[in-house]
Biopython code that builds the backbone (N, CA, C, O; Angstrom):
import numpy as np
from Bio.PDB.StructureBuilder import StructureBuilder

atoms = [
    (1, "MET", "N", (5.542, 66.266, 35.304)),
    (1, "MET", "CA", (6.487, 65.023, 35.290)),
    (1, "MET", "C", (7.688, 65.222, 36.344)),
    (1, "MET", "O", (8.249, 66.317, 36.341)),
    (2, "GLY", "N", (8.160, 64.123, 37.340)),
    (2, "GLY", "CA", (8.977, 64.516, 38.074)),
    (2, "GLY", "C", (10.306, 64.168, 37.249)),
    (2, "GLY", "O", (10.176, 63.712, 36.113)),
    (3, "LEU", "N", (11.570, 64.371, 37.787)),
    (3, "LEU", "CA", (12.629, 64.001, 37.395)),
    (3, "LEU", "C", (13.584, 63.391, 38.209)),
    (3, "LEU", "O", (14.172, 64.023, 39.087)),
    (4, "LEU", "N", (13.792, 62.147, 37.971)),
    (4, "LEU", "CA", (14.944, 61.047, 38.971)),
    (4, "LEU", "C", (15.964, 60.972, 37.999)),
    (4, "LEU", "O", (15.791, 60.463, 36.892)),
    (5, "LEU", "N", (17.295, 61.597, 38.487)),
    (5, "LEU", "CA", (18.497, 61.493, 37.664)),
    (5, "LEU", "C", (19.089, 60.153, 38.747)),
    (5, "LEU", "O", (18.902, 60.160, 39.963)),
    (6, "ILE", "N", (19.603, 59.382, 38.221)),
    (6, "ILE", "CA", (20.756, 58.402, 39.072)),
    (6, "ILE", "C", (22.001, 58.471, 38.310)),
    (6, "ILE", "O", (22.279, 58.313, 37.121)),
    (7, "ARG", "N", (22.647, 58.750, 39.341)),
    (7, "ARG", "CA", (24.099, 59.224, 38.552)),
    (7, "ARG", "C", (25.036, 57.667, 38.848)),
    (7, "ARG", "O", (24.478, 56.714, 39.392)),
    (8, "ASN", "N", (26.238, 57.617, 38.481)),
    (8, "ASN", "CA", (26.757, 56.102, 38.660)),
    (8, "ASN", "C", (27.180, 56.362, 40.225)),
    (8, "ASN", "O", (27.248, 55.347, 40.919)),
    (9, "GLU", "N", (27.460, 57.568, 40.825)),
    (9, "GLU", "CA", (27.687, 57.321, 42.108)),
    (9, "GLU", "C", (26.756, 57.331, 43.090)),
    (9, "GLU", "O", (27.089, 57.551, 44.255)),
    (10, "ASP", "N", (25.476, 57.094, 42.736)),
    (10, "ASP", "CA", (24.263, 56.876, 43.193)),
    (10, "ASP", "C", (23.807, 55.552, 43.698)),
    (10, "ASP", "O", (23.031, 55.359, 44.635)),
    (11, "VAL", "N", (24.558, 54.422, 42.742)),
    (11, "VAL", "CA", (24.303, 53.202, 42.544)),
    (11, "VAL", "C", (25.324, 52.688, 43.651)),
    (11, "VAL", "O", (26.516, 52.992, 43.613)),
    (12, "VAL", "N", (24.879, 52.046, 44.442)),
    (12, "VAL", "CA", (25.956, 51.429, 45.218)),
    (12, "VAL", "C", (26.340, 49.713, 44.924)),
    (12, "VAL", "O", (27.384, 49.194, 45.319)),
    (13, "ARG", "N", (25.405, 49.086, 44.257)),
    (13, "ARG", "CA", (25.616, 47.884, 43.979)),
    (13, "ARG", "C", (24.418, 47.196, 42.811)),
    (13, "ARG", "O", (23.348, 47.750, 42.560)),
    (14, "VAL", "N", (24.761, 46.218, 42.349)),
    (14, "VAL", "CA", (23.634, 46.011, 41.057)),
    (14, "VAL", "C", (23.372, 44.343, 41.154)),
    (14, "VAL", "O", (24.366, 43.680, 40.858)),
    (15, "LEU", "N", (22.299, 43.665, 41.488)),
    (15, "LEU", "CA", (22.179, 42.199, 41.348)),
    (15, "LEU", "C", (21.592, 41.867, 39.829)),
    (15, "LEU", "O", (20.530, 42.385, 39.485)),
    (16, "ALA", "N", (22.175, 41.160, 39.109)),
    (16, "ALA", "CA", (21.537, 40.699, 37.808)),
    (16, "ALA", "C", (21.542, 39.156, 38.073)),
    (16, "ALA", "O", (22.298, 38.500, 38.790)),
    (17, "GLY", "N", (20.598, 38.799, 37.375)),
    (17, "GLY", "CA", (20.083, 37.093, 37.212)),
    (17, "GLY", "C", (18.742, 36.520, 36.992)),
    (17, "GLY", "O", (17.889, 37.331, 36.633)),
    (18, "VAL", "N", (18.437, 35.489, 37.110)),
    (18, "VAL", "CA", (17.222, 34.943, 36.853)),
    (18, "VAL", "C", (16.698, 34.442, 38.202)),
    (18, "VAL", "O", (17.340, 33.596, 38.824)),
    (19, "PRO", "N", (15.577, 34.930, 38.658)),
    (19, "PRO", "CA", (15.038, 34.838, 39.983)),
    (19, "PRO", "C", (14.660, 33.052, 39.864)),
    (19, "PRO", "O", (14.457, 32.472, 38.797)),
    (20, "ARG", "N", (14.641, 32.571, 40.887)),
    (20, "ARG", "CA", (14.060, 31.199, 40.983)),
    (20, "ARG", "C", (12.385, 31.180, 40.301)),
    (20, "ARG", "O", (11.501, 31.970, 40.630)),
    (21, "GLY", "N", (12.267, 30.213, 39.423)),
    (21, "GLY", "CA", (11.111, 30.082, 38.935)),
    (21, "GLY", "C", (10.493, 31.027, 37.879)),
    (21, "GLY", "O", (9.335, 31.105, 37.468)),
    (22, "HIS", "N", (11.532, 31.676, 37.583)),
    (22, "HIS", "CA", (11.341, 32.759, 36.250)),
    (22, "HIS", "C", (12.312, 32.321, 35.264)),
    (22, "HIS", "O", (13.333, 31.694, 35.547)),
    (23, "LYS", "N", (11.878, 32.753, 33.833)),
    (23, "LYS", "CA", (12.949, 32.584, 32.680)),
    (23, "LYS", "C", (13.708, 33.558, 32.211)),
    (23, "LYS", "O", (14.548, 33.321, 31.343)),
    (24, "HIS", "N", (13.513, 34.854, 32.741)),
    (24, "HIS", "CA", (14.170, 36.007, 32.378)),
    (24, "HIS", "C", (14.858, 36.689, 33.230)),
    (24, "HIS", "O", (14.540, 36.599, 34.416)),
    (25, "LEU", "N", (15.968, 37.537, 32.840)),
    (25, "LEU", "CA", (16.782, 38.252, 34.048)),
    (25, "LEU", "C", (16.083, 39.282, 34.411)),
    (25, "LEU", "O", (15.257, 39.882, 33.722)),
    (26, "ARG", "N", (16.490, 39.564, 35.798)),
    (26, "ARG", "CA", (15.954, 41.042, 36.455)),
    (26, "ARG", "C", (17.406, 41.734, 36.782)),
    (26, "ARG", "O", (18.452, 41.098, 36.911)),
    (27, "PHE", "N", (17.294, 42.903, 36.871)),
    (27, "PHE", "CA", (18.401, 43.687, 37.546)),
    (27, "PHE", "C", (17.869, 44.429, 38.719)),
    (27, "PHE", "O", (16.791, 44.985, 38.504)),
    (28, "VAL", "N", (18.345, 44.561, 39.848)),
    (28, "VAL", "CA", (18.280, 45.202, 40.835)),
    (28, "VAL", "C", (19.126, 46.059, 41.062)),
    (28, "VAL", "O", (20.281, 45.651, 40.936)),
    (29, "LEU", "N", (18.989, 47.269, 41.398)),
    (29, "LEU", "CA", (19.713, 48.520, 41.718)),
    (29, "LEU", "C", (19.429, 49.084, 42.670)),
    (29, "LEU", "O", (18.350, 49.627, 42.910)),
    (30, "PHE", "N", (20.595, 49.011, 43.496)),
    (30, "PHE", "CA", (20.269, 49.509, 45.022)),
    (30, "PHE", "C", (20.938, 50.929, 45.169)),
    (30, "PHE", "O", (22.164, 50.970, 45.072)),
    (31, "LEU", "N", (20.362, 51.896, 45.357)),
    (31, "LEU", "CA", (21.045, 53.295, 45.782)),
    (31, "LEU", "C", (21.253, 53.711, 46.852)),
    (31, "LEU", "O", (20.754, 53.244, 47.876)),
    (32, "ARG", "N", (22.080, 54.727, 46.794)),
    (32, "ARG", "CA", (22.563, 55.140, 48.044)),
    (32, "ARG", "C", (21.366, 55.696, 49.118)),
    (32, "ARG", "O", (21.606, 55.610, 50.322)),
    (33, "ASP", "N", (20.162, 56.229, 48.692)),
    (33, "ASP", "CA", (19.570, 56.768, 49.645)),
    (33, "ASP", "C", (18.349, 55.755, 50.104)),
    (33, "ASP", "O", (17.284, 56.117, 50.604)),
    (34, "GLY", "N", (18.880, 53.986, 49.725)),
    (34, "GLY", "CA", (18.131, 53.043, 50.048)),
    (34, "GLY", "C", (16.888, 52.641, 49.047)),
    (34, "GLY", "O", (16.155, 51.662, 49.187)),
    (35, "THR", "N", (16.830, 53.559, 48.080)),
    (35, "THR", "CA", (15.991, 53.162, 47.096)),
    (35, "THR", "C", (16.419, 51.886, 46.176)),
    (35, "THR", "O", (17.554, 51.861, 45.701)),
    (36, "CYS", "N", (15.490, 50.814, 45.928)),
    (36, "CYS", "CA", (15.726, 49.736, 45.213)),
    (36, "CYS", "C", (14.764, 49.484, 43.843)),
    (36, "CYS", "O", (13.555, 49.253, 43.854)),
    (37, "ILE", "N", (15.607, 49.590, 42.712)),
    (37, "ILE", "CA", (14.922, 49.720, 41.728)),
    (37, "ILE", "C", (15.266, 48.421, 40.950)),
    (37, "ILE", "O", (16.394, 47.943, 40.831)),
    (38, "VAL", "N", (13.703, 47.755, 40.262)),
    (38, "VAL", "CA", (14.091, 46.368, 39.537)),
    (38, "VAL", "C", (13.650, 46.635, 37.867)),
    (38, "VAL", "O", (12.521, 46.908, 37.458)),
    (39, "LEU", "N", (14.527, 46.518, 37.298)),
    (39, "LEU", "CA", (14.305, 46.524, 35.758)),
    (39, "LEU", "C", (14.069, 45.157, 35.511)),
    (39, "LEU", "O", (14.596, 44.290, 36.208)),
    (40, "HIS", "N", (13.272, 44.884, 34.516)),
    (40, "HIS", "CA", (12.943, 43.477, 33.697)),
    (40, "HIS", "C", (14.175, 43.453, 32.503)),
    (40, "HIS", "O", (14.737, 44.444, 32.037)),
    (41, "GLU", "N", (14.380, 42.261, 32.211)),
    (41, "GLU", "CA", (15.007, 41.988, 31.090)),
    (41, "GLU", "C", (14.643, 42.821, 29.805)),
    (41, "GLU", "O", (15.426, 43.659, 29.359)),
    (42, "ALA", "N", (13.615, 42.596, 29.320)),
    (42, "ALA", "CA", (13.101, 43.253, 28.373)),
    (42, "ALA", "C", (13.479, 44.944, 28.249)),
    (42, "ALA", "O", (14.040, 45.467, 27.285)),
    (43, "THR", "N", (13.102, 45.501, 29.255)),
    (43, "THR", "CA", (13.141, 46.878, 29.492)),
    (43, "THR", "C", (15.076, 47.156, 29.359)),
    (43, "THR", "O", (15.465, 48.065, 28.626)),
    (44, "VAL", "N", (16.013, 46.368, 30.058)),
    (44, "VAL", "CA", (17.494, 46.321, 29.676)),
    (44, "VAL", "C", (17.900, 46.246, 28.320)),
    (44, "VAL", "O", (18.654, 47.025, 27.737)),
    (45, "ALA", "N", (17.231, 45.061, 27.790)),
    (45, "ALA", "CA", (17.451, 44.840, 26.492)),
    (45, "ALA", "C", (17.267, 46.029, 25.447)),
    (45, "ALA", "O", (17.912, 46.158, 24.406)),
    (46, "ALA", "N", (16.306, 46.836, 25.901)),
    (46, "ALA", "CA", (16.097, 47.947, 24.867)),
    (46, "ALA", "C", (17.012, 49.109, 25.072)),
    (46, "ALA", "O", (17.506, 49.835, 24.209)),
    (47, "LEU", "N", (17.125, 49.147, 26.129)),
    (47, "LEU", "CA", (18.402, 50.106, 26.681)),
    (47, "LEU", "C", (19.668, 49.992, 26.004)),
    (47, "LEU", "O", (20.244, 50.923, 25.441)),
    (48, "VAL", "N", (20.101, 48.715, 26.094)),
    (48, "VAL", "CA", (21.186, 48.219, 25.298)),
    (48, "VAL", "C", (21.080, 48.459, 23.893)),
    (48, "VAL", "O", (21.966, 49.081, 23.308)),
    (49, "ARG", "N", (20.156, 48.055, 23.352)),
    (49, "ARG", "CA", (19.906, 48.366, 22.112)),
    (49, "ARG", "C", (20.122, 49.702, 21.468)),
    (49, "ARG", "O", (20.830, 49.790, 20.465)),
    (50, "ALA", "N", (19.550, 50.728, 21.996)),
    (50, "ALA", "CA", (19.550, 51.948, 21.966)),
    (50, "ALA", "C", (20.991, 52.415, 22.253)),
    (50, "ALA", "O", (21.609, 53.196, 21.531)),
    (51, "TYR", "N", (21.450, 51.867, 23.357)),
    (51, "TYR", "CA", (22.869, 52.453, 23.514)),
    (51, "TYR", "C", (23.925, 52.036, 22.490)),
    (51, "TYR", "O", (24.823, 52.802, 22.139)),
    (52, "VAL", "N", (23.779, 50.772, 22.016)),
    (52, "VAL", "CA", (24.741, 50.233, 20.854)),
    (52, "VAL", "C", (24.200, 50.966, 19.619)),
    (52, "VAL", "O", (25.047, 51.476, 18.885)),
    (53, "ASP", "N", (23.035, 51.076, 19.320)),
    (53, "ASP", "CA", (22.881, 51.711, 18.019)),
    (53, "ASP", "C", (23.440, 53.257, 18.167)),
    (53, "ASP", "O", (23.996, 53.647, 17.140)),
    (54, "ILE", "N", (23.405, 54.086, 19.106)),
    (54, "ILE", "CA", (24.068, 55.295, 19.115)),
    (54, "ILE", "C", (25.782, 55.253, 18.892)),
    (54, "ILE", "O", (26.431, 55.671, 17.933)),
    (55, "VAL", "N", (26.166, 54.707, 19.921)),
    (55, "VAL", "CA", (27.708, 54.657, 20.098)),
    (55, "VAL", "C", (28.322, 53.978, 19.067)),
    (55, "VAL", "O", (29.457, 54.392, 18.831)),
    (56, "THR", "N", (27.875, 52.923, 18.267)),
    (56, "THR", "CA", (28.310, 52.422, 17.569)),
    (56, "THR", "C", (28.431, 52.924, 16.190)),
    (56, "THR", "O", (29.362, 52.635, 15.438)),
    (57, "HIS", "N", (27.178, 53.896, 15.821)),
    (57, "HIS", "CA", (26.977, 54.745, 14.587)),
    (57, "HIS", "C", (27.614, 55.667, 14.541)),
    (57, "HIS", "O", (27.851, 56.286, 15.579)),
    (58, "PRO", "N", (28.270, 56.209, 12.934)),
    (58, "PRO", "CA", (29.357, 57.249, 13.042)),
    (58, "PRO", "C", (28.583, 58.470, 13.160)),
    (58, "PRO", "O", (29.283, 59.472, 13.300)),
    (59, "CYS", "N", (27.316, 58.664, 13.142)),
    (59, "CYS", "CA", (26.699, 59.944, 13.399)),
    (59, "CYS", "C", (25.468, 59.857, 14.058)),
    (59, "CYS", "O", (24.976, 60.972, 14.231)),
    (60, "ARG", "N", (24.762, 58.883, 14.510)),
    (60, "ARG", "CA", (23.797, 58.891, 15.173)),
    (60, "ARG", "C", (23.795, 59.434, 16.696)),
    (60, "ARG", "O", (24.489, 58.845, 17.526)),
    (61, "ARG", "N", (22.972, 60.620, 17.089)),
    (61, "ARG", "CA", (23.112, 61.133, 18.173)),
    (61, "ARG", "C", (21.928, 60.662, 19.408)),
    (61, "ARG", "O", (22.052, 60.667, 20.633)),
    (62, "GLY", "N", (20.851, 60.296, 18.619)),
    (62, "GLY", "CA", (19.616, 59.903, 19.738)),
    (62, "GLY", "C", (18.738, 59.059, 19.121)),
    (62, "GLY", "O", (18.729, 58.796, 17.918)),
    (63, "VAL", "N", (17.908, 58.585, 20.063)),
    (63, "VAL", "CA", (16.709, 57.572, 19.349)),
    (63, "VAL", "C", (15.779, 57.600, 20.388)),
    (63, "VAL", "O", (16.123, 57.691, 21.566)),
    (64, "GLU", "N", (14.578, 57.522, 20.003)),
    (64, "GLU", "CA", (13.343, 57.159, 20.939)),
    (64, "GLU", "C", (12.730, 56.067, 20.956)),
    (64, "GLU", "O", (12.252, 55.618, 19.914)),
    (65, "LEU", "N", (12.615, 55.388, 22.191)),
    (65, "LEU", "CA", (11.924, 53.879, 22.096)),
    (65, "LEU", "C", (10.360, 54.467, 22.777)),
    (65, "LEU", "O", (10.317, 55.387, 23.593)),
    (66, "CYS", "N", (9.425, 53.911, 22.383)),
    (66, "CYS", "CA", (7.892, 53.915, 22.820)),
    (66, "CYS", "C", (7.287, 52.620, 22.985)),
    (66, "CYS", "O", (7.495, 51.752, 22.137)),
    (67, "GLN", "N", (6.558, 52.397, 23.989)),
    (67, "GLN", "CA", (6.089, 50.936, 24.197)),
    (67, "GLN", "C", (4.900, 50.583, 23.329)),
    (67, "GLN", "O", (3.876, 51.233, 23.117)),
    (68, "VAL", "N", (5.252, 49.479, 22.910)),
    (68, "VAL", "CA", (4.097, 48.997, 21.713)),
    (68, "VAL", "C", (3.693, 47.326, 22.386)),
    (68, "VAL", "O", (4.542, 46.539, 22.805)),
    (69, "ARG", "N", (2.547, 47.133, 22.355)),
    (69, "ARG", "CA", (1.810, 45.877, 22.909)),
    (69, "ARG", "C", (2.057, 45.154, 21.524)),
    (69, "ARG", "O", (1.689, 45.637, 20.453)),
    (70, "LEU", "N", (2.628, 44.111, 21.638)),
    (70, "LEU", "CA", (2.856, 42.982, 20.549)),
    (70, "LEU", "C", (2.318, 41.609, 20.748)),
    (70, "LEU", "O", (2.833, 40.796, 21.516)),
    (71, "GLY", "N", (0.973, 41.323, 19.826)),
    (71, "GLY", "CA", (0.221, 40.067, 20.021)),
    (71, "GLY", "C", (1.165, 38.646, 19.715)),
    (71, "GLY", "O", (2.181, 38.655, 19.020)),
    (72, "ARG", "N", (0.785, 37.839, 20.165)),
    (72, "ARG", "CA", (1.504, 36.750, 19.960)),
    (72, "ARG", "C", (2.263, 36.251, 18.730)),
    (72, "ARG", "O", (3.345, 35.666, 18.687)),
    (73, "GLY", "N", (1.366, 36.655, 17.643)),
    (73, "GLY", "CA", (1.724, 36.148, 16.232)),
    (73, "GLY", "C", (2.939, 37.390, 15.645)),
    (73, "GLY", "O", (3.655, 37.198, 14.663)),
    (74, "LEU", "N", (2.958, 38.602, 16.458)),
    (74, "LEU", "CA", (3.751, 39.486, 16.144)),
    (74, "LEU", "C", (5.155, 39.435, 16.757)),
    (74, "LEU", "O", (6.120, 39.906, 16.154)),
    (75, "ARG", "N", (5.256, 38.883, 17.909)),
    (75, "ARG", "CA", (6.655, 38.742, 18.505)),
    (75, "ARG", "C", (7.136, 37.243, 18.595)),
    (75, "ARG", "O", (6.491, 36.195, 18.566)),
    (76, "LYS", "N", (8.429, 37.484, 18.710)),
    (76, "LYS", "CA", (9.198, 36.187, 18.965)),
    (76, "LYS", "C", (9.029, 35.218, 20.191)),
    (76, "LYS", "O", (8.646, 35.711, 21.252)),
    (77, "GLU", "N", (9.234, 34.158, 20.130)),
    (77, "GLU", "CA", (8.811, 33.431, 21.212)),
    (77, "GLU", "C", (9.647, 33.619, 22.231)),
    (77, "GLU", "O", (10.877, 33.623, 22.185)),
    (78, "GLY", "N", (8.851, 33.799, 23.288)),
    (78, "GLY", "CA", (9.779, 34.246, 24.716)),
    (78, "GLY", "C", (9.982, 35.663, 24.926)),
    (78, "GLY", "O", (10.556, 36.115, 25.917)),
    (79, "PHE", "N", (9.511, 36.353, 23.995)),
    (79, "PHE", "CA", (9.720, 37.841, 24.234)),
    (79, "PHE", "C", (8.493, 38.365, 24.771)),
    (79, "PHE", "O", (7.418, 37.888, 24.406)),
    (80, "ALA", "N", (8.571, 39.524, 25.804)),
    (80, "ALA", "CA", (7.467, 39.983, 26.556)),
    (80, "ALA", "C", (6.206, 40.721, 25.412)),
    (80, "ALA", "O", (6.381, 41.160, 24.275)),
    (81, "GLU", "N", (5.289, 40.662, 26.006)),
    (81, "GLU", "CA", (4.013, 41.337, 25.047)),
    (81, "GLU", "C", (4.632, 42.906, 25.046)),
    (81, "GLU", "O", (4.655, 43.467, 23.951)),
    (82, "PHE", "N", (5.036, 43.499, 25.993)),
    (82, "PHE", "CA", (5.189, 45.013, 25.887)),
    (82, "PHE", "C", (6.830, 44.774, 25.551)),
    (82, "PHE", "O", (7.673, 43.950, 25.906)),
    (83, "GLN", "N", (6.806, 45.993, 24.642)),
    (83, "GLN", "CA", (8.214, 46.328, 24.197)),
    (83, "GLN", "C", (8.217, 47.793, 23.861)),
    (83, "GLN", "O", (7.301, 48.553, 23.544)),
    (84, "LEU", "N", (9.549, 47.976, 24.024)),
    (84, "LEU", "CA", (9.972, 49.389, 23.749)),
    (84, "LEU", "C", (10.618, 49.252, 22.479)),
    (84, "LEU", "O", (11.622, 48.545, 22.388)),
    (85, "VAL", "N", (10.107, 49.905, 21.406)),
    (85, "VAL", "CA", (10.770, 49.814, 20.085)),
    (85, "VAL", "C", (10.942, 51.125, 19.594)),
    (85, "VAL", "O", (10.216, 52.038, 19.987)),
    (86, "GLU", "N", (11.938, 51.313, 18.680)),
    (86, "GLU", "CA", (12.446, 52.421, 18.094)),
    (86, "GLU", "C", (11.168, 53.216, 17.280)),
    (86, "GLU", "O", (10.558, 52.610, 16.399)),
    (87, "SER", "N", (10.841, 54.506, 17.616)),
    (87, "SER", "CA", (9.631, 55.295, 17.169)),
    (87, "SER", "C", (9.591, 55.666, 15.780)),
    (87, "SER", "O", (8.523, 55.801, 15.184)),
    (88, "GLY", "N", (10.887, 55.863, 15.159)),
    (88, "GLY", "CA", (11.148, 56.673, 14.152)),
    (88, "GLY", "C", (11.291, 58.252, 14.036)),
    (88, "GLY", "O", (11.556, 58.969, 13.071)),
    (89, "ARG", "N", (11.001, 58.555, 15.465)),
    (89, "ARG", "CA", (10.976, 60.008, 15.459)),
    (89, "ARG", "C", (12.439, 60.523, 14.849)),
    (89, "ARG", "O", (13.412, 59.802, 14.628)),
    (90, "CYS", "N", (12.351, 61.777, 14.663)),
    (90, "CYS", "CA", (13.707, 62.686, 14.168)),
    (90, "CYS", "C", (14.566, 62.702, 15.152)),
    (90, "CYS", "O", (14.105, 62.956, 16.265)),
    (91, "GLU", "N", (15.889, 62.465, 15.036)),
    (91, "GLU", "CA", (16.779, 62.449, 15.846)),
    (91, "GLU", "C", (17.068, 63.575, 16.488)),
    (91, "GLU", "O", (17.407, 63.547, 17.671)),
    (92, "GLU", "N", (16.966, 64.789, 15.745)),
    (92, "GLU", "CA", (17.249, 66.156, 16.273)),
    (92, "GLU", "C", (16.072, 66.550, 17.243)),
    (92, "GLU", "O", (16.298, 67.250, 18.230)),
    (93, "GLU", "N", (14.977, 66.148, 16.982)),
    (93, "GLU", "CA", (13.735, 66.225, 17.959)),
    (93, "GLU", "C", (14.007, 65.710, 19.372)),
    (93, "GLU", "O", (13.865, 66.357, 20.410)),
    (94, "VAL", "N", (14.553, 64.041, 19.214)),
    (94, "VAL", "CA", (14.843, 63.590, 20.413)),
    (94, "VAL", "C", (16.236, 64.303, 20.955)),
    (94, "VAL", "O", (16.334, 64.394, 22.179)),
    (95, "VAL", "N", (17.049, 64.688, 20.350)),
    (95, "VAL", "CA", (18.044, 65.287, 21.258)),
    (95, "VAL", "C", (17.633, 66.557, 21.815)),
    (95, "VAL", "O", (18.000, 66.897, 22.940)),
    (96, "ASP", "N", (17.034, 67.138, 21.226)),
    (96, "ASP", "CA", (16.192, 68.462, 21.624)),
    (96, "ASP", "C", (15.506, 68.029, 22.810)),
    (96, "ASP", "O", (15.886, 68.518, 23.873)),
    (97, "GLU", "N", (14.606, 67.238, 22.818)),
    (97, "GLU", "CA", (13.657, 66.924, 23.929)),
    (97, "GLU", "C", (14.575, 66.500, 25.296)),
    (97, "GLU", "O", (14.277, 66.915, 26.416)),
    (98, "LEU", "N", (15.742, 65.605, 25.034)),
    (98, "LEU", "CA", (16.017, 65.092, 25.666)),
    (98, "LEU", "C", (17.141, 66.195, 26.849)),
    (98, "LEU", "O", (17.319, 66.034, 28.056)),
    (99, "THR", "N", (17.665, 67.158, 26.027)),
    (99, "THR", "CA", (18.264, 68.203, 26.399)),
    (99, "THR", "C", (17.390, 69.245, 27.274)),
    (99, "THR", "O", (17.922, 69.904, 28.167)),
    (100, "ARG", "N", (16.243, 69.336, 27.015)),
    (100, "ARG", "CA", (15.101, 70.102, 27.916)),
    (100, "ARG", "C", (14.821, 69.511, 28.948)),
    (100, "ARG", "O", (14.615, 70.215, 29.936)),
    (101, "VAL", "N", (14.715, 68.017, 29.086)),
    (101, "VAL", "CA", (14.088, 67.394, 30.015)),
    (101, "VAL", "C", (15.210, 67.291, 31.119)),
    (101, "VAL", "O", (14.886, 67.344, 32.305)),
    (102, "ILE", "N", (16.379, 67.162, 30.783)),
    (102, "ILE", "CA", (17.445, 67.170, 31.543)),
    (102, "ILE", "C", (18.103, 68.677, 31.941)),
    (102, "ILE", "O", (18.632, 68.896, 33.031)),
    (103, "PHE", "N", (18.009, 69.397, 31.160)),
    (103, "PHE", "CA", (18.654, 70.824, 31.569)),
    (103, "PHE", "C", (17.518, 71.734, 31.657)),
    (103, "PHE", "O", (17.879, 72.829, 32.088)),
    (104, "GLY", "N", (16.252, 71.664, 31.396)),
    (104, "GLY", "CA", (15.310, 72.833, 31.593)),
    (104, "GLY", "C", (15.082, 73.588, 30.560)),
    (104, "GLY", "O", (14.325, 74.554, 30.657)),
]
sb = StructureBuilder()
sb.init_structure("model")
sb.init_model(0)
sb.init_chain("A")
sb.init_seg("    ")
for serial, (resi, resn, name, xyz) in enumerate(atoms, 1):
    if name == "N":
        sb.init_residue(resn, " ", resi, " ")
    sb.init_atom(name, np.array(xyz, "f"), 0.0, 1.0, " ", f" {name:<3s}", serial, name[0])
structure = sb.get_structure()
């Protein structure tokens, strides 16, 4: 597994909006090296959910989100078929893996 670290200083600009003919937001990150990354609304929503869950909780330090395929009867209308949802994995294991991935 390769590691791609995107620091704030690497991002030169961001576009956010609903493309013509679509219903959901897209986010385009333009990086200093010329790379362009497009994120779908569902991905950003999951990241925001994890962020808010951690920073607003008095004790929580980590959460793992895993891809789940949800059939029409299981998801809210308008939601993507593939979602990143909380795995329920032990918080300490998540923080340990996060530390290993980033720092070796």
